[in-house]
SELO-219698 format. One record per atom (N, C-alpha, C, O): atom name; x, y, z. Coordinates in nm, 3 decimals, m for minus. Each point is the difference from the previous one (the first is absolute). Layout:
N
   name        xx        yy        zz
     CA         X         Y         Z
...
# end
This chain:
175
   name        xx        yy        zz
      N    10.649     9.512    11.629
     CA    m0.026    m0.050    m0.116
      C     0.003     0.161    m0.103
      O     0.025     0.007    m0.120
      N    m0.055     0.091     0.199
     CA     0.016     0.090    m0.117
      C     0.129     0.033    m0.077
      O     0.014     0.036    m0.116
      N     0.073    m0.057     0.208
     CA     0.144    m0.008    m0.051
      C     0.040    m0.073    m0.035
      O     0.108     0.034    m0.049
      N    m0.140    m0.215     0.029
     CA     0.008    m0.028    m0.131
      C    m0.062    m0.008    m0.101
      O     0.059    m0.048    m0.098
      N    m0.198     0.092     0.084
     CA    m0.064     0.023    m0.115
      C     0.096     0.134    m0.060
      O     0.060     0.020    m0.106
      N    m0.075     0.048     0.212
     CA     0.118     0.112    m0.079
      C     0.096     0.003    m0.102
      O     0.026     0.072    m0.097
      N     0.038    m0.220     0.177
     CA     0.173     0.000    m0.077
      C    m0.101    m0.058    m0.128
      O     0.008     0.076    m0.097
      N    m0.084    m0.172     0.078
     CA     0.007    m0.097    m0.123
      C    m0.085     0.208    m0.077
      O     0.064     0.064    m0.083
      N    m0.125    m0.042     0.108
     CA    m0.048     0.122    m0.072
      C     0.035     0.089    m0.062
      O    m0.064     0.078    m0.070
      N     0.222    m0.089     0.103
     CA     0.060     0.123    m0.072
      C     0.039     0.002    m0.133
      O    m0.016     0.097    m0.075
      N     0.078    m0.229     0.037
     CA    m0.055    m0.059    m0.158
      C    m0.072     0.095    m0.086
      O     0.039     0.083    m0.082
      N    m0.167    m0.124     0.128
     CA    m0.204     0.004    m0.087
      C    m0.017     0.085     0.043
      O    m0.120     0.026    m0.011
      N     0.195     0.082     0.087
     CA    m0.023     0.158    m0.003
      C     0.033     0.048    m0.067
      O    m0.075     0.083    m0.051
      N     0.249    m0.101    m0.017
     CA     0.051     0.016    m0.086
      C    m0.011     0.006    m0.091
      O     0.018     0.104    m0.063
      N    m0.068    m0.260    m0.006
     CA    m0.060     0.001    m0.083
      C    m0.134     0.042    m0.079
      O    m0.024    m0.001    m0.121
      N    m0.084     0.053     0.273
     CA    m0.175     0.053    m0.056
      C     0.061     0.156    m0.015
      O    m0.092     0.082    m0.005
      N     0.209    m0.029    m0.003
     CA     0.037     0.146     0.035
      C     0.063     0.021    m0.165
      O    m0.007     0.106    m0.062
      N     0.045    m0.184     0.032
     CA     0.113    m0.028    m0.148
      C    m0.127    m0.062    m0.113
      O    m0.086    m0.085     0.027
      N     0.103     0.146    m0.137
     CA    m0.098    m0.076    m0.070
      C     0.114    m0.069    m0.117
      O     0.100     0.070    m0.014
      N    m0.103    m0.182    m0.059
     CA     0.003    m0.070    m0.102
      C     0.152    m0.045     0.011
      O     0.040    m0.056     0.102
      N     0.048     0.082    m0.214
     CA     0.051    m0.050     0.033
      C     0.108     0.062     0.130
      O     0.044    m0.103     0.051
      N     0.003     0.198     0.006
     CA     0.005     0.080     0.048
      C     0.015    m0.070     0.192
      O     0.082    m0.007     0.092
      N    m0.234    m0.033    m0.125
     CA    m0.050    m0.098     0.090
      C     0.078    m0.170     0.078
      O     0.015    m0.051     0.111
      N     0.020     0.016    m0.275
     CA     0.060    m0.126    m0.037
      C     0.162    m0.022     0.058
      O     0.065    m0.097     0.039
      N    m0.039     0.255    m0.059
     CA     0.146     0.007     0.079
      C     0.019     0.047     0.094
      O     0.121    m0.002     0.025
      N    m0.177     0.048     0.046
     CA    m0.017     0.013     0.155
      C     0.019    m0.083     0.068
      O     0.108    m0.012     0.057
      N    m0.186    m0.055    m0.043
     CA    m0.114    m0.111     0.045
      C     0.081    m0.146    m0.009
      O     0.029    m0.057    m0.106
      N     0.003     0.007     0.247
     CA     0.087    m0.090    m0.040
      C    m0.094    m0.125     0.026
      O     0.035    m0.092    m0.074
      N    m0.136     0.061     0.149
     CA    m0.067    m0.046     0.005
      C    m0.180    m0.041    m0.098
      O    m0.047    m0.112    m0.016
      N    m0.015     0.245    m0.030
     CA    m0.055    m0.114    m0.086
      C    m0.012    m0.088    m0.091
      O     0.075     0.003    m0.098
      N    m0.167    m0.096     0.112
     CA     0.022    m0.151    m0.108
      C    m0.094     0.022    m0.110
      O     0.017    m0.045    m0.113
      N    m0.134     0.127     0.156
     CA    m0.092    m0.006    m0.122
      C    m0.140     0.119     0.011
      O    m0.032     0.034     0.114
      N     0.005    m0.012    m0.157
     CA    m0.066     0.146    m0.044
      C    m0.118    m0.030    m0.077
      O     0.016    m0.001    m0.122
      N    m0.176    m0.033     0.183
     CA    m0.093    m0.077    m0.082
      C    m0.119     0.186     0.029
      O    m0.022     0.067     0.101
      N    m0.009    m0.055    m0.211
     CA    m0.071     0.162    m0.009
      C     0.044     0.034     0.053
      O     0.122     0.018     0.002
      N    m0.263     0.029     0.126
     CA     0.038     0.067     0.169
      C     0.053     0.013     0.085
      O     0.019     0.090     0.082
      N     0.039    m0.278    m0.114
     CA     0.065    m0.059     0.102
      C     0.173     0.000    m0.041
      O     0.038     0.003    m0.117
      N     0.083    m0.008     0.268
     CA     0.081    m0.091    m0.026
      C     0.017    m0.088     0.113
      O    m0.059     0.005     0.108
      N     0.114    m0.054    m0.132
     CA     0.112    m0.124     0.094
      C     0.156    m0.013    m0.015
      O     0.077    m0.030    m0.091
      N    m0.063     0.079     0.271
     CA     0.109    m0.043     0.024
      C     0.054    m0.051     0.080
      O    m0.077    m0.031     0.091
      N     0.241    m0.016    m0.063
     CA     0.060    m0.115     0.068
      C     0.090     0.030     0.053
      O     0.097     0.047    m0.059
      N    m0.103    m0.063     0.186
     CA     0.086     0.022     0.081
      C     0.131    m0.124     0.067
      O    m0.054    m0.109    m0.018
      N     0.155     0.090     0.065
     CA     0.069    m0.100    m0.022
      C    m0.023    m0.033     0.211
      O    m0.030    m0.111     0.044
      N     0.049     0.209     0.028
     CA     0.070    m0.007     0.128
      C    m0.094     0.137     0.142
      O     0.042     0.105     0.050
      N    m0.136    m0.160    m0.038
     CA    m0.018    m0.177     0.007
      C    m0.104     0.015    m0.174
      O    m0.014     0.102    m0.066
      N    m0.022    m0.192     0.046
     CA    m0.108    m0.130    m0.116
      C    m0.086     0.085     0.044
      O    m0.042     0.016     0.114
      N    m0.004     0.091    m0.303
     CA    m0.137     0.077     0.049
      C    m0.020     0.043    m0.143
      O     0.090     0.009    m0.083
      N    m0.205     0.015     0.065
     CA    m0.069     0.010    m0.150
      C    m0.114     0.068    m0.005
      O    m0.063     0.002     0.106
      N     0.023     0.048    m0.185
     CA    m0.138     0.123     0.051
      C    m0.051     0.029    m0.202
      O     0.064    m0.030    m0.100
      N    m0.170     0.081     0.112
     CA    m0.095     0.019    m0.113
      C    m0.013     0.172     0.090
      O    m0.026     0.016     0.119
      N     0.055     0.095    m0.228
     CA    m0.024     0.127     0.079
      C    m0.046     0.100    m0.169
      O     0.023    m0.022    m0.118
      N    m0.097     0.134     0.192
     CA    m0.071     0.078    m0.081
      C    m0.018     0.107     0.070
      O     0.020     0.005     0.121
      N    m0.087     0.156    m0.241
     CA     0.012     0.074     0.028
      C    m0.096     0.049    m0.079
      O    m0.018    m0.018    m0.121
      N    m0.078     0.122     0.248
     CA    m0.124     0.045    m0.039
      C    m0.016     0.058    m0.111
      O     0.062     0.106    m0.015
      N    m0.184    m0.173    m0.138
     CA    m0.081     0.061    m0.057
      C    m0.050     0.181     0.020
      O    m0.002     0.084    m0.091
      N    m0.023    m0.069     0.195
     CA    m0.088     0.131     0.041
      C    m0.019     0.012     0.123
      O    m0.059    m0.077     0.076
      N     0.132     0.223    m0.044
     CA    m0.023    m0.028     0.191
      C    m0.095     0.142     0.033
      O     0.012     0.072    m0.099
      N    m0.082    m0.020     0.179
     CA    m0.085     0.045     0.038
      C     0.048     0.045     0.129
      O     0.032    m0.068     0.098
      N    m0.033     0.173    m0.111
     CA     0.008     0.037     0.200
      C    m0.091     0.135     0.019
      O    m0.012     0.092    m0.081
      N    m0.042    m0.103     0.197
     CA    m0.063     0.087     0.008
      C    m0.020     0.033     0.156
      O     0.010    m0.086     0.087
      N    m0.045     0.253    m0.058
     CA    m0.028    m0.036     0.195
      C    m0.111     0.141    m0.044
      O     0.019     0.089    m0.084
      N    m0.102    m0.104     0.147
     CA    m0.128     0.047     0.101
      C    m0.071    m0.039    m0.154
      O    m0.069     0.098    m0.025
      N     0.061    m0.154    m0.040
     CA    m0.093    m0.049    m0.134
      C     0.101     0.106    m0.108
      O    m0.062    m0.014    m0.105
      N     0.138     0.077     0.083
     CA     0.072     0.004    m0.125
      C     0.100    m0.056    m0.013
      O     0.073    m0.019     0.098
      N    m0.033    m0.034    m0.254
     CA     0.153     0.027    m0.070
      C     0.070     0.052     0.064
      O    m0.065     0.043     0.096
      N     0.161    m0.018    m0.088
     CA     0.101     0.002     0.104
      C     0.191    m0.039    m0.124
      O     0.030    m0.106    m0.056
      N     0.037     0.218     0.059
     CA     0.140    m0.070    m0.035
      C     0.083     0.001     0.126
      O     0.030     0.087     0.082
      N    m0.004    m0.221    m0.096
     CA     0.129    m0.027     0.204
      C     0.112    m0.060    m0.077
      O    m0.031    m0.023    m0.117
      N     0.151    m0.009     0.149
     CA     0.104    m0.080    m0.006
      C    m0.023    m0.069     0.039
      O    m0.067     0.023     0.101
      N     0.091    m0.165    m0.130
     CA     0.053    m0.153     0.020
      C     0.124     0.005    m0.062
      O     0.074     0.076    m0.063
      N    m0.085    m0.235     0.124
     CA     0.133    m0.049    m0.015
      C    m0.043    m0.138    m0.094
      O    m0.114     0.019    m0.041
      N     0.138    m0.079     0.019
     CA     0.043    m0.165    m0.061
      C    m0.131    m0.021     0.010
      O    m0.024     0.002     0.121
      N    m0.157    m0.036    m0.230
     CA    m0.064    m0.058     0.072
      C    m0.044    m0.140    m0.070
      O    m0.094    m0.003    m0.080
      N     0.189    m0.142     0.124
     CA    m0.037    m0.119    m0.040
      C    m0.140    m0.150     0.059
      O    m0.028    m0.049     0.110
      N     0.008     0.041    m0.164
     CA    m0.078    m0.177     0.021
      C     0.073    m0.117     0.017
      O    m0.053    m0.078    m0.080
      N     0.117     0.036     0.121
     CA     0.077    m0.126     0.029
      C    m0.036    m0.183     0.037
      O    m0.057    m0.041     0.101
      N     0.092    m0.015    m0.178
     CA    m0.044    m0.167     0.105
      C     0.114    m0.060    m0.028
      O     0.044    m0.036    m0.109
      N     0.018     0.024     0.259
     CA     0.109    m0.105    m0.059
      C     0.019    m0.126     0.098
      O    m0.084    m0.045     0.078
      N     0.224    m0.004    m0.103
     CA     0.013    m0.129     0.041
      C     0.110     0.023     0.110
      O     0.037     0.111     0.039
      N    m0.005    m0.194    m0.010
     CA     0.125    m0.073     0.073
      C    m0.028    m0.094     0.100
      O    m0.068    m0.005     0.102
      N     0.167    m0.092    m0.187
     CA     0.015    m0.138     0.093
      C     0.016    m0.003     0.036
      O    m0.061    m0.077     0.074
      N     0.199     0.154    m0.006
     CA     0.010    m0.099     0.173
      C    m0.037     0.099     0.116
      O     0.052     0.002     0.112
      N    m0.186     0.110    m0.177
     CA    m0.036     0.030     0.113
      C    m0.180    m0.036    m0.007
      O    m0.084     0.057     0.068
      N     0.055    m0.176    m0.180
     CA    m0.061    m0.012    m0.015
      C    m0.144     0.108    m0.024
      O    m0.108    m0.027     0.053
      N     0.126     0.125    m0.122
     CA    m0.055     0.025    m0.038
      C    m0.013     0.023    m0.192
      O     0.071     0.047    m0.089
      N    m0.223    m0.120     0.104
     CA    m0.006    m0.025    m0.155
      C    m0.139     0.086    m0.010
      O    m0.071     0.017     0.099
      N     0.036     0.041    m0.240
     CA    m0.096     0.101    m0.029
      C    m0.053     0.138     0.043
      O    m0.090     0.058    m0.061
      N     0.204     0.028     0.259
     CA    m0.002     0.046     0.019
      C    m0.055     0.205    m0.053
      O     0.081     0.093    m0.001
      N    m0.201    m0.081    m0.028
     CA    m0.024     0.120    m0.053
      C     0.084     0.129     0.087
      O     0.062    m0.010     0.106
      N    m0.078     0.089    m0.161
     CA     0.129     0.112     0.088
      C    m0.031     0.115    m0.054
      O     0.078    m0.009    m0.095
      N    m0.151     0.150     0.072
     CA    m0.004     0.144    m0.053
      C     0.109     0.041     0.104
      O     0.051    m0.060     0.094
      N    m0.033     0.191    m0.149
     CA     0.080     0.157     0.038
      C    m0.107     0.126    m0.073
      O    m0.054     0.025    m0.108
      N     0.064     0.016     0.207
     CA    m0.074     0.128    m0.119
      C     0.113     0.097     0.005
      O    m0.020     0.087    m0.086
      N     0.118    m0.069     0.143
     CA     0.071     0.078    m0.044
      C    m0.054     0.147     0.076
      O    m0.032     0.111    m0.042
      N     0.044    m0.186     0.201
     CA    m0.023     0.167     0.092
      C    m0.002    m0.170     0.090
      O    m0.015    m0.120    m0.018
      N     0.049     0.249     0.145
     CA    m0.137    m0.074     0.179
      C    m0.120     0.015    m0.045
      O    m0.048     0.101    m0.052
      N    m0.019    m0.240     0.079
     CA    m0.218     0.003     0.004
      C     0.033     0.021     0.169
      O     0.101    m0.020     0.068
      N    m0.248     0.076    m0.034
     CA    m0.023     0.056     0.134
      C     0.009    m0.189     0.061
      O    m0.005    m0.120    m0.025
      N     0.028     0.272     0.155
     CA     0.033    m0.090     0.119
      C    m0.143    m0.131     0.049
      O    m0.090     0.045     0.070
      N     0.082    m0.222    m0.119
     CA    m0.121    m0.073    m0.012
      C    m0.119    m0.007    m0.080
      O    m0.111    m0.051     0.016
      N     0.185     0.137    m0.137
     CA    m0.049     0.004    m0.121
      C    m0.026    m0.157    m0.053
      O     0.054    m0.096     0.055
      N    m0.156     0.082    m0.186
     CA     0.071    m0.162    m0.040
      C     0.012     0.088    m0.127
      O     0.004     0.123    m0.008
      N    m0.001    m0.217    m0.089
     CA    m0.027     0.039    m0.150
      C    m0.093    m0.129    m0.035
      O     0.011    m0.117     0.035
      N    m0.130     0.199    m0.138
     CA    m0.125    m0.095    m0.061
      C     0.079    m0.021    m0.127
      O     0.082     0.058    m0.070
      N    m0.131    m0.142     0.075
     CA     0.100    m0.086    m0.185
      C    m0.199    m0.085    m0.059
      O    m0.078    m0.074     0.059
      N     0.075     0.176    m0.264
     CA    m0.064    m0.031     0.008
      C     0.040    m0.081    m0.095
      O     0.104     0.016    m0.063
      N    m0.219    m0.150     0.041
     CA     0.067    m0.014    m0.168
      C    m0.117    m0.093    m0.051
      O    m0.036    m0.104     0.055
      N    m0.042     0.188    m0.224
     CA    m0.135    m0.013    m0.027
      C    m0.095    m0.072     0.087
      O    m0.037    m0.111    m0.036
      N    m0.013     0.170     0.163
     CA    m0.074    m0.026     0.099
      C    m0.001    m0.025     0.089
      O    m0.097     0.008     0.075
      N     0.221    m0.052    m0.046
     CA     0.067    m0.093     0.104
      C     0.051     0.082     0.117
      O     0.060     0.095    m0.050
      N    m0.057    m0.088     0.152
     CA     0.137     0.102     0.115
      C     0.060    m0.102     0.068
      O    m0.004    m0.122    m0.010
      N     0.055     0.194     0.078
     CA     0.111    m0.065     0.033
      C     0.051     0.138     0.120
      O    m0.039     0.115    m0.019
      N     0.099    m0.139     0.098
     CA     0.061     0.090     0.131
      C     0.140    m0.058     0.042
      O     0.042    m0.114     0.020
      N     0.021     0.261    m0.013
     CA     0.230    m0.037     0.045
      C     0.023     0.073     0.061
      O    m0.024     0.107    m0.054
      N     0.078    m0.092     0.190
     CA     0.019     0.001     0.044
      C     0.098     0.102     0.013
      O    m0.023     0.056    m0.107
      N     0.094    m0.004     0.148
     CA     0.092     0.137    m0.017
      C     0.125    m0.018     0.122
      O     0.007    m0.064     0.106
      N     0.065     0.135    m0.165
     CA     0.154    m0.043     0.129
      C     0.099     0.134    m0.081
      O     0.069    m0.047    m0.090
      N    m0.057     0.161     0.104
     CA     0.019     0.140    m0.027
      C     0.015    m0.008    m0.116
      O    m0.118     0.011    m0.033
      N     0.200    m0.028    m0.107
     CA    m0.057    m0.030    m0.109
      C    m0.076    m0.117    m0.076
      O    m0.107     0.027    m0.055
      N     0.148    m0.132     0.049
     CA    m0.047    m0.085    m0.001
      C    m0.101    m0.102     0.006
      O    m0.028     0.013     0.119
      N    m0.054    m0.113    m0.163
     CA    m0.128    m0.036     0.051
      C    m0.038    m0.146    m0.045
      O     0.044    m0.031    m0.111
      N    m0.095    m0.036     0.158
     CA    m0.012    m0.163    m0.035
      C    m0.102    m0.012     0.074
      O    m0.037     0.085     0.081
      N    m0.038    m0.235    m0.110
     CA    m0.096    m0.047     0.028
      C     0.039    m0.059     0.138
      O     0.106     0.021     0.059
      N    m0.219    m0.105    m0.013
     CA     0.043    m0.014     0.172
      C     0.011    m0.118    m0.033
      O    m0.072    m0.081     0.059
      N     0.153     0.041    m0.151
     CA    m0.067    m0.224     0.119
      C     0.051     0.002    m0.209
      O    m0.021     0.069    m0.100
      N     0.098    m0.200     0.143
     CA     0.008    m0.090    m0.176
      C    m0.167    m0.079    m0.058
      O    m0.026    m0.073    m0.096
      N    m0.037     0.117     0.180
     CA    m0.109    m0.036    m0.115
      C    m0.061     0.126    m0.087
      O    m0.058     0.019    m0.107
      N     0.102     0.047     0.208
     CA    m0.093     0.134    m0.042
      C     0.100     0.085    m0.118
      O    m0.042     0.104    m0.051
      N     0.209    m0.176     0.007
     CA     0.028     0.010    m0.083
      C    m0.066    m0.080    m0.173
      O    m0.045     0.051    m0.102
      N     0.071    m0.193     0.145
     CA    m0.024    m0.083    m0.044
      C    m0.177     0.048    m0.101
      O    m0.052    m0.033    m0.107
      N     0.034     0.084     0.172
     CA    m0.191     0.014    m0.062
      C     0.081     0.169    m0.018
      O     0.086     0.024     0.085
      N    m0.104     0.042    m0.150
     CA     0.075     0.103    m0.036
      C     0.107    m0.007    m0.135
      O     0.020     0.080    m0.091
      N     0.020    m0.176     0.113
     CA     0.112    m0.038    m0.114
      C    m0.087    m0.097    m0.098
      O     0.035    m0.023    m0.116
      N    m0.142    m0.026     0.170
     CA    m0.108    m0.131    m0.127
      C    m0.049     0.168    m0.018
      O     0.108     0.051    m0.026
      N    m0.170     0.017     0.026
     CA    m0.134     0.162     0.002
      C     0.138     0.024    m0.089
      O    m0.006    m0.078    m0.095
      N     0.152     0.170     0.089
     CA     0.005     0.031    m0.041
      C     0.072    m0.077    m0.167
      O     0.005     0.065    m0.104
      N     0.043    m0.217     0.117
     CA     0.001    m0.064    m0.117
      C    m0.117    m0.016    m0.065
      O     0.022    m0.037    m0.116
      N    m0.191     0.053     0.153
     CA    m0.039     0.000    m0.086
      C    m0.090     0.164    m0.054
      O    m0.085    m0.011    m0.088
      N     0.115     0.156     0.152
     CA    m0.043     0.114     0.014
      C     0.075     0.075    m0.135
      O     0.088    m0.043    m0.075
      N    m0.142     0.140     0.076
     CA     0.069     0.059    m0.062
      C     0.026     0.102     0.005
      O     0.063     0.046    m0.095
      N    m0.089     0.019     0.179
     CA     0.052     0.149     0.039
      C     0.033    m0.027     0.175
      O    m0.103    m0.066     0.014
      N     0.162     0.065     0.121
     CA     0.007     0.029     0.102
      C     0.049     0.176     0.073
      O     0.104     0.064    m0.015
      N    m0.202    m0.039     0.076
     CA    m0.064     0.133     0.034
      C     0.080    m0.003     0.189
      O    m0.061    m0.062     0.086
      N     0.159     0.115    m0.060
     CA     0.052     0.091     0.186
      C    m0.072     0.100    m0.016
      O     0.008     0.082    m0.091
      N    m0.093    m0.084     0.192
     CA    m0.012     0.124     0.099
      C     0.034     0.046     0.100
      O    m0.076    m0.036     0.089
      N     0.173     0.115    m0.045
     CA     0.052     0.022     0.114
      C    m0.040     0.154     0.101
      O    m0.087     0.087     0.006
      N     0.173    m0.114     0.039
     CA     0.039     0.210     0.119
      C     0.115     0.045     0.070
      O    m0.020     0.015     0.121
      N     0.115     0.007    m0.153
     CA     0.131     0.035     0.007
      C    m0.018     0.113     0.139
      O    m0.095     0.054     0.056
      N     0.222    m0.056    m0.043
     CA     0.006     0.025     0.203
      C    m0.084     0.101    m0.011
      O    m0.085     0.026     0.085
      N     0.105     0.052    m0.209
     CA    m0.091     0.155    m0.004
      C    m0.073     0.071    m0.063
      O    m0.016     0.108    m0.057
      N    m0.049    m0.261     0.101
     CA    m0.165     0.068    m0.055
      C    m0.025    m0.034    m0.199
      O    m0.113    m0.019    m0.045
      N     0.203     0.019    m0.020
     CA    m0.041    m0.010    m0.169
      C    m0.044    m0.214     0.065
      O     0.050    m0.074     0.085
      N    m0.192     0.057    m0.209
     CA    m0.036    m0.080    m0.087
      C     0.062    m0.019    m0.140
      O    m0.019     0.030    m0.118
      N     0.119    m0.109     0.212
     CA     0.079    m0.073    m0.193
      C    m0.170    m0.122    m0.073
      O    m0.082    m0.074     0.053
      N     0.105     0.112    m0.162
     CA    m0.081    m0.140    m0.033
      C     0.068    m0.076    m0.162
      O    m0.044     0.065    m0.095
      N     0.100    m0.136     0.066
     CA     0.161    m0.047    m0.073
      C    m0.091    m0.126    m0.084
      O    m0.054    m0.102     0.042
      N     0.061     0.148    m0.148
     CA    m0.073    m0.179    m0.156
      C     0.151    m0.138    m0.017
      O     0.103     0.035    m0.057
      N    m0.111    m0.128     0.093
     CA     0.098    m0.045    m0.038
      C    m0.065    m0.077    m0.126
      O    m0.087    m0.082     0.032
      N     0.113     0.095    m0.171
     CA     0.002    m0.093    m0.066
      C     0.027    m0.174    m0.002
      O     0.116    m0.040    m0.015
      N    m0.227    m0.058     0.030
     CA     0.067    m0.108    m0.023
      C     0.040    m0.157    m0.074
      O     0.034    m0.116     0.023
      N    m0.067     0.203    m0.115
     CA     0.057    m0.044    m0.170
      C     0.158    m0.066     0.027
      O     0.058     0.108     0.000
      N     0.022    m0.182     0.016
     CA     0.091    m0.058    m0.033
      C     0.048    m0.078     0.125
      O     0.102    m0.065     0.020
      N    m0.287     0.115     0.111
     CA     0.071    m0.059     0.160
      C     0.061    m0.124    m0.021
      O     0.117    m0.038    m0.007
      N    m0.293    m0.046    m0.004
     CA     0.078    m0.173    m0.012
      C     0.135    m0.002    m0.094
      O     0.108     0.033     0.049
      N    m0.116    m0.056    m0.129
     CA     0.145    m0.043    m0.053
      C     0.142     0.059     0.081
      O     0.104    m0.064     0.012
      N    m0.119     0.150     0.020
     CA     0.130     0.113     0.081
      C    m0.016    m0.085     0.165
      O     0.112    m0.016     0.049
      N    m0.220    m0.034     0.036
     CA    m0.003    m0.008     0.095
      C     0.043    m0.157     0.035
      O     0.063    m0.037     0.100
      N    m0.118    m0.058    m0.222
     CA     0.055    m0.139     0.005
      C     0.105    m0.061    m0.047
      O     0.035    m0.118    m0.007
      N     0.040     0.282    m0.047
     CA     0.143    m0.026    m0.112
      C     0.129     0.023     0.109
      O     0.120    m0.017    m0.018
      N    m0.217     0.078     0.179
     CA     0.051     0.090     0.077
      C     0.032    m0.143     0.101
      O     0.117    m0.029    m0.027
      N    m0.151    m0.039     0.097
     CA    m0.075    m0.115     0.046
      C     0.037    m0.093    m0.015
      O     0.038    m0.062     0.100
      N    m0.029     0.007    m0.212
     CA     0.093    m0.150    m0.136
      C     0.173     0.084     0.087
      O     0.051    m0.051     0.100
      N     0.006     0.181    m0.172
     CA     0.125    m0.004     0.000
      C     0.006    m0.031     0.192
      O     0.074    m0.093     0.033
      N    m0.146     0.166     0.079
     CA    m0.002    m0.032     0.092
      C     0.004    m0.129     0.108
      O     0.044     0.019     0.113
      N    m0.100    m0.172    m0.160
     CA    m0.039    m0.118     0.041
      C     0.172    m0.076     0.024
      O     0.011    m0.116     0.040
# end
């Protein structure tokens, strides 16, 4: 699952790392950008996703803010018709998560949990995905709190402005 996702994320990472016209020139599969969220589409296999980078990141260790090196930090919602994936929420924190840890997702007072594996995190079930997607559509911000394998606590805030339009477009493109 991770390797399939990693292949599809290549374009998203390039586009999010770049800005403006440069992003359009480098990305071959970005099809839309709605405020904080972008939509991507791949054809082999067919998959579509909405993706965003955090608007704020705070890293702490022992209660103190620390500077740490992290890779790409992305919150995504995937659709893969061939695999029966409809609205799978996925998060990568840009580092390996602590073994056996979970990621706490807080959306306007509602809390959810993602399980972790390596640098990736997902809800435990399709039902949990659906609950998180519904909360994200209604919410203002999503705050994801996690622990790295080095003991750093990370708190990443994602704006949900434009999420509904982006996730609906990704879904329509993969019908």
